[in-house]
N, C-alpha and C positions, 0 to 999 in steps of 0.2 A: 381551611386547610388544603382543599382541594385545588383552590387557584394558585396557592404557594408550589403544590406538587407540579401541576402542570408548567409553571413559569420554570421551576427548576429543571424539569425533564427536558422540555423544549430548549432551554438555553443550552444545556449539556448535549442535546441532540445536535444544535446548531454548530457548536463547538467541534465536535467530533466530525461532522458532515463536512464542514470547510476545510478542516485539516487533511480529512481522507482525500478530498476530491482536489486540493491542490496539491498534495503528496503524490496521489496517483497519476494525475495529469503530467507533472514535472517527469515523473519516471516514464510515462507512456511515450512523451515525445524526445527522449533520449534513453531508448532500451539498451544501447551499447554501453552508455556510461552503467546503468544499473548492472548490467551483465559483468563489467568490469568490477563493481563492488561485490557482487556474489563471489566473483573469483578471489576477491581479497579475504572475504569470509571463510572459504573454503580453504584457503592458504594458512589463515589463521588457526583453524582446527585440525592442520595437517592432512587435509583432502585435496590439497592442489593437484591437478590433473586427472582427479577421479570423474569429473564430468566431463563430456566433450563440450567445447564452444557453443554449439548448437543448442545443446539442452540447456546450459545457462542463460541463453537468449531467449529461450521458451519460458524457463522460469522467471525472468526478468519481465517479459511480456505479461505472463499470468499475474504475477504479484502487482503489477502496476493496474491491470485490469480490476483485479479482485479489490484493489484498496480504492481506485476511482468509483467503481460500482457500489461499493457498501458505503460510500459517502454520498452518492447521489441517492441511493435507496433510504438512507438515514434522513437525508434533507427533505425527500417527498413524503417519508413516513410510510413506506411501501414495505408489506410482509413484516410489521412492526416487532412480532414476537421473535422471529426466526433472525431477522436483520440483527436485533439487539443482541442476541445470544452469539452470533457470528461475530458481531464487532467485539463482544467482551473476550471472547476466546483469542481473536487476533491480537486484542492490546494487552492479554495476560503474556501470550507469548512474546511479544515486542518488547514488553517491559522487562521481561527475563533477560532477553538478548541484549537490551541496553544496559540493564545491571551488569552483566558480564563483561561489556563494554567499559563501563565506568570504572569496575575495579580492576581488570586486567589491562585496560589498554591495548589490546590487540591491534586495533584497527584506530586512525587518527580520527575519522570522520565515519559516522554511521552509513551516510548516504540516505537518509530519510526523506530529505527533499532535493534530492539529486545535486547539481551543482548550484542551484537557485539560492539556497539558504546552507549556510554551513554552520552546524553547532558542535560544540565541544562533547565529549561522551556524557559529561555530567549533565550539561545542558539537556541532551537529548534524553537522559534518563528522568529529569525533573520533568520535562514535557510530558513524557509517556507516563508518570506517576499521575499527573492532572489529567490526562487523556482516559486512564484507567478508571479513575474516581467517577468520571464522567459517564462512561460506559457502564458502571455499576449502578449509577442511578439510572440510567436508560433502560437497563436490562430489569431493574427492580420494578419500575412502571412502565411498560412498554406501551400500555394502551392510552398513557395520557399524551402521547404524541399527537399532535394536530397533523390530519391528512390534507395533502394538496391535490391528491388525485383520488378519483372515484376507484373503489375495488375492482370494479369491472375493466376499468381502463390501465390498471398497474403493469400489464404484461407489456404494453406498448413502450413504457419507461425503461423497464428491465431490459428489453431486447435492444432498444436505441442505445442505452448506455453500453452495453456490452459491445455492440457493433462500432460504436464511436471511439471506443478505447482501443480496439483491434485496430482499425483504420487509421487512427492517429499514430500508432506503432509502425504499421506497415508504410506509412507516408514519411515517417522519419527515417525509416530503415531504407526507403528508396532514395532519399534525397541524401544519402550517404554512400554512394557506391564504393568510393574507395575505401570506406571502413568495412563494408560487405566483403569486398574482394580480400582485405587483410583478414578478416574472420574466416572465409573458406580456405584461404591459403594456409593460415596457421592451423586450422582443423586438419588440414592433408599433411601438414608437415609433423605434427603431433601422432597421426595414425602411423606415418612411415617410421619415425623415430620411436 
């Protein structure tokens, strides 16, 4: 029975990790696209204009960084108990959001994978239900995750992953100077208006 649990947990872990890494990376290299999607969500709940563009951009970078980091930590089985709980909480929240999207259709595309993969709201909800089930398996048996890095060296992977996502977002912003100018100008106009 222990072999089956180990196989099940590590399969679920790999599914979650690869999805989170892909989704987080796609958002990290297009932080402005994710910012625009956050603006769409704010508009859908009647809070358009409540957050300045630069705050939405920071939320965009933070969300992609958190998602990518959780994926890498899951993949390498770092801080297994804590990361499993964080992943489950994240999936509960995202599943609730996508249920709202599937029922109400306030936004046509959730933006889960940026512009790389477009899913309907119902497909996104189905994907999140599968990922939530996988997260529940992983959080139930976190110590069955096979480690790839010794406990004493885990901090290296944690810091490298966080720095990597921040640098990826910064480089993406740097290579989109006209977009940054539009962001700054629109922020100034909204402050004046």
